[in-house]
DSSP file (Angstrom, degrees, kcal/mol; ACC not computed):
  #  RESIDUE AA STRUCTURE BP1 BP2  ACC     N-H-->O    O-->H-N    N-H-->O    O-->H-N    TCO  KAPPA ALPHA  PHI   PSI    X-CA   Y-CA   Z-CA
    1    1 A M     >        0   0    0      0, 0.0     4,-2.3     0, 0.0     5,-0.2   0.000 360.0 360.0 360.0 -40.7    7.4    4.6  -21.8
    2    2 A K  H  >  +     0   0    0      1,-0.2     4,-2.1     2,-0.2     5,-0.1   0.893 360.0  51.0 -62.6 -38.9   10.0    1.9  -21.2
    3    3 A T  H  > S+     0   0    0      2,-0.2     4,-2.3     1,-0.2    -1,-0.2   0.908 109.5  50.0 -65.1 -41.9   12.0    4.2  -18.9
    4    4 A L  H  > S+     0   0    0      1,-0.2     4,-2.5     2,-0.2    -1,-0.2   0.889 109.6  51.2 -64.3 -38.9    8.9    5.1  -16.9
    5    5 A L  H  X S+     0   0    0     -4,-2.3     4,-2.6     2,-0.2    -1,-0.2   0.896 109.7  50.0 -64.6 -39.4    8.1    1.4  -16.5
    6    6 A M  H  X S+     0   0    0     -4,-2.1     4,-2.2     2,-0.2    -2,-0.2   0.903 111.5  48.6 -66.3 -39.6   11.6    0.7  -15.3
    7    7 A L  H  X S+     0   0    0     -4,-2.3     4,-2.3     2,-0.2    -2,-0.2   0.914 112.2  48.8 -63.7 -42.2   11.4    3.6  -12.8
    8    8 A A  H  X S+     0   0    0     -4,-2.5     4,-2.4     2,-0.2    -2,-0.2   0.902 111.1  49.5 -65.5 -41.0    8.0    2.3  -11.6
    9    9 A K  H  X S+     0   0    0     -4,-2.6     4,-2.5     2,-0.2    -1,-0.2   0.887 109.8  52.2 -65.1 -37.7    9.4   -1.2  -11.2
   10   10 A G  H  X S+     0   0    0     -4,-2.2     4,-2.0     2,-0.2    -2,-0.2   0.906 109.9  48.6 -62.8 -41.9   12.3    0.1   -9.3
   11   11 A A  H  X S+     0   0    0     -4,-2.3     4,-2.1     2,-0.2    -2,-0.2   0.908 112.0  48.5 -64.8 -41.7   10.0    2.0   -6.9
   12   12 A M  H  X S+     0   0    0     -4,-2.4     4,-2.5     1,-0.2    -2,-0.2   0.882 109.4  53.2 -66.9 -37.1    7.9   -1.1   -6.4
   13   13 A G  H  X S+     0   0    0     -4,-2.5     4,-2.2     2,-0.2    -1,-0.2   0.886 108.0  51.1 -62.2 -38.6   11.0   -3.1   -5.8
   14   14 A F  H  X S+     0   0    0     -4,-2.0     4,-2.3     2,-0.2    -2,-0.2   0.905 108.9  51.0 -63.9 -42.3   12.0   -0.6   -3.1
   15   15 A V  H  X S+     0   0    0     -4,-2.1     4,-2.4     1,-0.2    -2,-0.2   0.937 111.0  47.8 -60.3 -47.0    8.5   -0.9   -1.5
   16   16 A W  H  X S+     0   0    0     -4,-2.5     4,-2.7     1,-0.2     5,-0.3   0.890 109.3  54.6 -61.2 -38.5    8.9   -4.7   -1.4
   17   17 A A  H  X S+     0   0    0     -4,-2.2     4,-2.5     1,-0.2    -1,-0.2   0.916 110.0  46.0 -62.3 -42.6   12.4   -4.3    0.1
   18   18 A I  H  X S+     0   0    0     -4,-2.3     4,-2.0     2,-0.2    -1,-0.2   0.918 113.7  49.3 -64.9 -43.0   11.0   -2.2    2.9
   19   19 A L  H  X S+     0   0    0     -4,-2.4     4,-0.9     2,-0.2    -2,-0.2   0.897 114.2  44.4 -65.2 -40.2    8.2   -4.6    3.5
   20   20 A I  H  X S+     0   0    0     -4,-2.7     4,-1.2     2,-0.2     3,-0.5   0.885 110.1  55.4 -71.8 -38.5   10.5   -7.6    3.6
   21   21 A L  H  X S+     0   0    0     -4,-2.5     4,-3.0    -5,-0.3     3,-0.4   0.892 103.8  56.0 -58.3 -39.1   13.0   -5.8    5.8
   22   22 A N  H  < S+     0   0    0     -4,-2.0    -1,-0.2     1,-0.2    -2,-0.2   0.807 101.2  58.1 -64.1 -29.3   10.2   -5.2    8.3
   23   23 A L  H  < S+     0   0    0     -4,-0.9    -1,-0.2    -3,-0.5    -2,-0.2   0.871 117.5  31.0 -67.4 -35.9    9.5   -9.0    8.4
   24   24 A F  H  < S+     0   0    0     -4,-1.2    -2,-0.2    -3,-0.4    -1,-0.2   0.798 136.4  23.4 -94.3 -32.3   13.1   -9.7    9.6
   25   25 A H  S  < S-     0   0    0     -4,-3.0    -1,-0.3    -5,-0.2    -2,-0.1  -0.747  87.5-146.1-133.6  84.8   13.8   -6.5   11.5
   26   26 A P        -     0   0    0      0, 0.0    -4,-0.1     0, 0.0    -3,-0.1  -0.177  15.3-119.4 -58.5 139.6   10.5   -4.9   12.6
   27   27 A F        -     0   0    0      1,-0.1     5,-0.4     4,-0.1     6,-0.1  -0.371  42.8 -89.0 -70.0 157.2   10.3   -1.2   12.8
   28   28 A P  S >  S-     0   0    0      0, 0.0     3,-0.9     0, 0.0     4,-0.2  -0.343  81.1 -13.5 -72.9 150.7    9.4    0.3   16.2
   29   29 A G  T >> S-     0   0    0      1,-0.2     3,-0.7     2,-0.2     4,-0.6  -0.254 121.9 -16.9  71.1-145.4    5.9    0.9   17.4
   30   30 A V  H 3> S+     0   0    0      1,-0.2     4,-2.3     2,-0.2    -1,-0.2   0.650 118.5  80.6 -75.0 -16.9    2.8    0.8   15.3
   31   31 A A  H <> S+     0   0    0     -3,-0.9     4,-2.4     1,-0.2    -1,-0.2   0.888  89.5  54.0 -59.0 -39.8    4.8    1.1   12.1
   32   32 A A  H <> S+     0   0    0     -3,-0.7     4,-2.1    -5,-0.4    -1,-0.2   0.909 108.5  48.3 -62.4 -42.5    5.6   -2.6   12.1
   33   33 A I  H  X S+     0   0    0     -4,-0.6     4,-2.1     2,-0.2    -1,-0.2   0.917 111.6  49.8 -65.3 -42.8    1.9   -3.5   12.4
   34   34 A A  H  X S+     0   0    0     -4,-2.3     4,-2.3     1,-0.2    -1,-0.2   0.902 111.4  49.0 -62.2 -40.8    0.9   -1.2    9.6
   35   35 A L  H  X S+     0   0    0     -4,-2.4     4,-2.4     2,-0.2    -1,-0.2   0.842 107.7  54.7 -70.1 -32.6    3.7   -2.6    7.4
   36   36 A Y  H  X S+     0   0    0     -4,-2.1     4,-2.3     2,-0.2    -2,-0.2   0.928 110.4  46.6 -62.0 -44.1    2.6   -6.2    8.1
   37   37 A I  H  X S+     0   0    0     -4,-2.1     4,-2.5     1,-0.2    -2,-0.2   0.915 112.7  49.3 -64.7 -42.9   -0.9   -5.3    7.0
   38   38 A M  H  X S+     0   0    0     -4,-2.3     4,-2.9     2,-0.2     5,-0.2   0.885 109.5  52.9 -64.0 -38.0    0.4   -3.6    3.9
   39   39 A T  H  X S+     0   0    0     -4,-2.4     4,-2.5     2,-0.2     5,-0.2   0.942 111.6  44.6 -62.1 -47.9    2.6   -6.6    3.1
   40   40 A A  H  X S+     0   0    0     -4,-2.3     4,-2.4     2,-0.2    -2,-0.2   0.922 115.6  47.8 -63.2 -44.2   -0.4   -9.0    3.3
   41   41 A F  H  X S+     0   0    0     -4,-2.5     4,-2.6     2,-0.2     5,-0.2   0.930 113.3  46.7 -64.0 -46.0   -2.6   -6.7    1.3
   42   42 A L  H  X S+     0   0    0     -4,-2.9     4,-2.5     1,-0.2     5,-0.3   0.908 113.2  49.2 -64.0 -42.2    0.0   -6.1   -1.5
   43   43 A F  H  X S+     0   0    0     -4,-2.5     4,-2.1    -5,-0.2    -1,-0.2   0.914 113.5  46.4 -63.8 -42.5    0.8   -9.8   -1.7
   44   44 A M  H  X S+     0   0    0     -4,-2.4     4,-2.5    -5,-0.2    -2,-0.2   0.920 114.1  47.5 -66.4 -43.1   -2.9  -10.7   -2.0
   45   45 A M  H  X S+     0   0    0     -4,-2.6     4,-2.4     2,-0.2    -2,-0.2   0.924 115.5  43.7 -66.4 -44.6   -3.7   -8.0   -4.6
   46   46 A H  H  X S+     0   0    0     -4,-2.5     4,-2.4    -5,-0.2    -1,-0.2   0.866 113.6  52.4 -70.2 -34.1   -0.7   -8.9   -6.8
   47   47 A G  H  X S+     0   0    0     -4,-2.1     4,-2.5    -5,-0.3    -2,-0.2   0.915 110.2  48.1 -64.1 -42.2   -1.5  -12.6   -6.4
   48   48 A L  H  X S+     0   0    0     -4,-2.5     4,-2.6     2,-0.2     5,-0.2   0.902 110.6  51.6 -64.0 -41.6   -5.0  -12.0   -7.4
   49   49 A Q  H  X S+     0   0    0     -4,-2.4     4,-2.7     2,-0.2     5,-0.2   0.921 110.3  49.5 -59.2 -44.1   -3.8  -10.0  -10.4
   50   50 A T  H  X S+     0   0    0     -4,-2.4     4,-2.6     1,-0.2     5,-0.3   0.936 112.3  46.6 -62.1 -47.5   -1.5  -12.8  -11.4
   51   51 A L  H  X S+     0   0    0     -4,-2.5     4,-2.3     1,-0.2    -1,-0.2   0.901 114.2  47.4 -63.5 -41.8   -4.3  -15.4  -11.2
   52   52 A I  H  X S+     0   0    0     -4,-2.6     4,-2.3     2,-0.2     5,-0.2   0.930 113.9  47.1 -65.7 -45.0   -6.8  -13.3  -13.1
   53   53 A F  H  X S+     0   0    0     -4,-2.7     4,-2.9    -5,-0.2     5,-0.3   0.929 115.0  44.7 -64.6 -45.1   -4.3  -12.5  -15.9
   54   54 A I  H  X S+     0   0    0     -4,-2.6     4,-2.0    -5,-0.2     5,-0.2   0.886 114.3  50.8 -66.9 -37.4   -3.1  -16.1  -16.3
   55   55 A G  H  < S+     0   0    0     -4,-2.3    -1,-0.2    -5,-0.3    -2,-0.2   0.877 117.5  38.7 -65.0 -37.5   -6.7  -17.3  -16.2
   56   56 A A  H  < S+     0   0    0     -4,-2.3    -2,-0.2    -5,-0.2    -1,-0.2   0.871 135.9  15.6 -82.0 -38.1   -7.8  -14.8  -18.8
   57   57 A F  H >X S+     0   0    0     -4,-2.9     4,-2.3    -5,-0.2     3,-0.6   0.343  90.7 104.5-121.5   5.6   -4.7  -14.9  -21.1
   58   58 A G  T 3< S+     0   0    0     -4,-2.0     5,-0.2    -5,-0.3    -3,-0.1   0.834  88.1  43.6 -60.4 -34.3   -2.8  -18.0  -20.2
   59   59 A D  T 34 S+     0   0    0     -5,-0.2    -1,-0.3    -4,-0.2    -2,-0.1   0.685 116.8  47.1 -84.3 -17.2   -3.9  -20.0  -23.2
   60   60 A K  T <4 S+     0   0    0     -3,-0.6     2,-0.4     1,-0.1    -2,-0.2   0.728 114.3  44.4 -94.3 -25.8   -3.4  -17.1  -25.6
   61   61 A L  S  < S-     0   0    0     -4,-2.3     2,-0.9    -7,-0.1    -1,-0.1  -0.940  70.5-140.4-120.9 140.5    0.1  -16.0  -24.4
   62   62 A S        -     0   0    0     -2,-0.4     2,-0.4    -3,-0.1    -3,-0.1  -0.865  30.7-172.1 -99.1 104.7    3.1  -18.1  -23.6
   63   63 A L        -     0   0    0     -2,-0.9     2,-0.1    -5,-0.2    -2,-0.0  -0.766  17.7-129.1 -99.8 139.7    4.6  -16.4  -20.6
   64   64 A S     >  -     0   0    0     -2,-0.4     4,-2.0     1,-0.1     5,-0.2  -0.316  30.5-105.4 -75.8 167.7    7.9  -17.4  -19.0
   65   65 A K  H  > S+     0   0    0      1,-0.2     4,-2.5     2,-0.2     5,-0.2   0.876 122.5  54.8 -62.2 -36.4    8.2  -18.1  -15.3
   66   66 A W  H  > S+     0   0    0      2,-0.2     4,-2.8     1,-0.2    -1,-0.2   0.914 106.2  50.7 -64.3 -41.4    9.9  -14.7  -14.9
   67   67 A E  H  > S+     0   0    0      2,-0.2     4,-1.3     1,-0.2    -1,-0.2   0.905 112.3  47.0 -63.5 -40.5    7.0  -12.9  -16.5
   68   68 A K  H  X S+     0   0    0     -4,-2.0     4,-1.2     1,-0.2    -1,-0.2   0.910 115.0  46.4 -65.8 -41.5    4.5  -14.7  -14.2
   69   69 A S  H  X S+     0   0    0     -4,-2.5     4,-1.9     1,-0.2    -2,-0.2   0.860 106.6  58.5 -68.3 -35.1    6.6  -13.9  -11.2
   70   70 A S  H  X S+     0   0    0     -4,-2.8     4,-3.4     1,-0.2     5,-0.4   0.826 100.4  56.6 -67.5 -29.2    7.1  -10.3  -12.2
   71   71 A I  H  X S+     0   0    0     -4,-1.3     4,-1.8     1,-0.2    -1,-0.2   0.915 108.0  48.6 -64.3 -41.0    3.3   -9.8  -12.2
   72   72 A L  H  < S+     0   0    0     -4,-1.2    -2,-0.2     2,-0.2    -1,-0.2   0.874 120.4  37.1 -64.8 -36.9    3.3  -11.0   -8.6
   73   73 A L  H  < S+     0   0    0     -4,-1.9    -2,-0.2     2,-0.1    -3,-0.2   0.917 131.4  23.1 -81.3 -45.5    6.2   -8.6   -7.7
   74   74 A F  H >< S-     0   0    0     -4,-3.4     3,-1.4     1,-0.2    -3,-0.2   0.508  83.4-166.2-108.4  -6.8    5.4   -5.5   -9.8
   75   75 A G  T >X S+     0   0    0     -4,-1.8     4,-1.7    -5,-0.4     3,-0.8  -0.314  71.1   6.0  63.2-130.8    1.7   -5.8  -10.4
   76   76 A I  H 3> S+     0   0    0      1,-0.3     4,-2.5     2,-0.2    -1,-0.3   0.780 126.6  62.7 -61.3 -29.2    0.3   -3.5  -13.1
   77   77 A F  H <> S+     0   0    0     -3,-1.4     4,-1.7     1,-0.2    -1,-0.3   0.884 104.9  46.3 -66.6 -36.8    3.7   -2.3  -14.1
   78   78 A A  H <> S+     0   0    0     -3,-0.8     4,-2.7    -8,-0.2    -1,-0.2   0.884 110.9  53.3 -69.1 -38.7    4.7   -5.8  -15.2
   79   79 A L  H  X S+     0   0    0     -4,-1.7     4,-2.5     1,-0.2    -2,-0.2   0.908 108.7  49.1 -63.0 -41.1    1.3   -6.2  -17.0
   80   80 A L  H  X S+     0   0    0     -4,-2.5     4,-2.4     2,-0.2    -1,-0.2   0.891 111.9  49.3 -64.0 -38.7    2.0   -3.0  -18.9
   81   81 A D  H  X S+     0   0    0     -4,-1.7     4,-2.2     2,-0.2    -2,-0.2   0.900 111.3  48.7 -67.5 -40.8    5.5   -4.2  -19.8
   82   82 A I  H  X S+     0   0    0     -4,-2.7     4,-2.6     2,-0.2     5,-0.2   0.903 111.5  50.4 -64.9 -41.0    4.1   -7.6  -21.0
   83   83 A R  H  X S+     0   0    0     -4,-2.5     4,-2.2     1,-0.2     5,-0.2   0.925 110.8  48.9 -61.9 -44.3    1.5   -5.8  -23.1
   84   84 A R  H  X S+     0   0    0     -4,-2.4     4,-0.8     1,-0.2    -2,-0.2   0.894 113.8  47.3 -61.9 -40.0    4.2   -3.6  -24.6
   85   85 A K  H  < S+     0   0    0     -4,-2.2    -2,-0.2     1,-0.2    -1,-0.2   0.917 119.9  35.8 -68.8 -44.5    6.3   -6.7  -25.4
   86   86 A H  H  < S+     0   0    0     -4,-2.6    -2,-0.2     1,-0.2    -1,-0.2   0.687 115.2  53.4 -88.0 -18.6    3.6   -8.8  -26.9
   87   87 A M  H  <        0   0    0     -4,-2.2    -1,-0.2    -5,-0.2    -2,-0.2   0.646 360.0 360.0 -91.4 -14.5    1.6   -6.1  -28.7
   88   88 A S     <        0   0    0     -4,-0.8    -1,-0.2    -5,-0.2    -2,-0.1   0.491 360.0 360.0 -88.7 360.0    4.5   -4.6  -30.7
């Protein structure tokens, strides 16, 4: 399970790298616009996930700044990793 989570986080990191690259060096044509929309959507969804998780479990779990940031970056994959870490 840990290996799969690391692979998933690597894939999500690659997605973020492409999205951020598009911000500084836009891809040609309509691809840039689509990637801008995906960047905003992914950032909002992961931000919402982070806020909901911290709101629901912030007083029950002591999370480091990296764990909170990793939810914003990796979404559900970070949540699964945090669950694995704190439930074992």
